[in-house]
C-alpha positions in Angstrom: -1.3 -13.2 -18.3 -4.8 -11.8 -18.9 -5.3 -11.3 -15.1 -2.1 -9.3 -14.9 -3.2 -7.1 -17.8 -6.7 -6.6 -16.3 -5.1 -5.7 -12.9 -2.8 -3.2 -14.5 -5.5 -1.6 -16.6 -7.8 -1.3 -13.5 -5.0 0.4 -11.6 -4.1 2.7 -14.5 -7.7 3.9 -15.1 -8.6 3.8 -11.4 -11.5 1.3 -11.8 -12.1 -0.8 -8.7 -13.7 -3.9 -10.1 -11.0 -4.9 -12.7 -8.3 -4.1 -10.2 -9.8 -6.3 -7.4 -10.9 -9.2 -9.6 -7.7 -9.3 -11.7 -5.6 -9.2 -8.5 -7.6 -11.9 -6.9 -7.4 -14.2 -9.9 -3.7 -13.5 -10.2 -3.1 -14.4 -6.5 -5.1 -17.6 -6.9 -3.3 -18.7 -10.0 0.1 -18.0 -8.4 -0.9 -20.1 -5.3 -2.1 -22.9 -7.5 1.1 -22.9 -9.5 3.5 -22.7 -6.5 1.6 -25.3 -4.3 3.7 -28.3 -5.4 6.9 -26.6 -4.7 5.8 -25.4 -1.3 4.7 -28.9 -0.4 8.0 -30.3 -1.5 10.0 -27.7 0.5 7.7 -28.2 3.6 8.4 -31.9 3.5 12.1 -31.3 3.6 12.0 -29.1 6.7 12.5 -30.4 10.3 9.1 -31.0 12.0 9.7 -28.2 14.6 10.4 -25.5 12.0 6.8 -24.8 10.7 5.3 -24.2 14.2 8.3 -22.0 15.1 7.8 -19.9 11.9 4.1 -19.6 12.6 4.9 -18.3 16.0 7.3 -15.8 14.6 4.7 -14.7 12.1 2.1 -14.2 14.8 4.6 -12.2 16.8 5.3 -9.9 13.9 1.6 -9.5 13.0 0.9 -8.5 16.6 3.7 -6.1 16.8 2.7 -4.3 13.6 -1.1 -4.4 14.2 -1.8 -0.7 14.5 0.2 0.2 11.4 -1.5 -2.4 9.3 -4.9 -1.2 10.6 -4.0 2.3 9.4 -2.8 1.0 6.1 -6.1 -1.0 5.7 -8.2 2.0 6.3 -6.2 4.0 3.8 -6.6 1.3 1.2 -10.3 1.2 1.9 -10.5 5.0 1.3 -8.5 4.7 -1.9 -10.7 1.9 -3.3 -13.8 3.8 -2.2 -12.8 6.8 -4.3 -12.5 4.6 -7.5 -15.3 4.3 -9.9 
């Protein structure tokens, strides 16, 4: 809960460090809490499905590469303008 509050305060006051640190901690805690469920679901899937999904993900990432590159540059500019 504290990581969410810190992230929101960092975004509201446009302060880079709390925004990035709070967001990173929030993402790590979420991954830690969801890991058992992800493992359980992955075990129930057919063996061919994870490689097929990974291939589809790579195809989507490759198809949208230039747009994501522009978005990353824009995000870098926004973060650079923060205190």
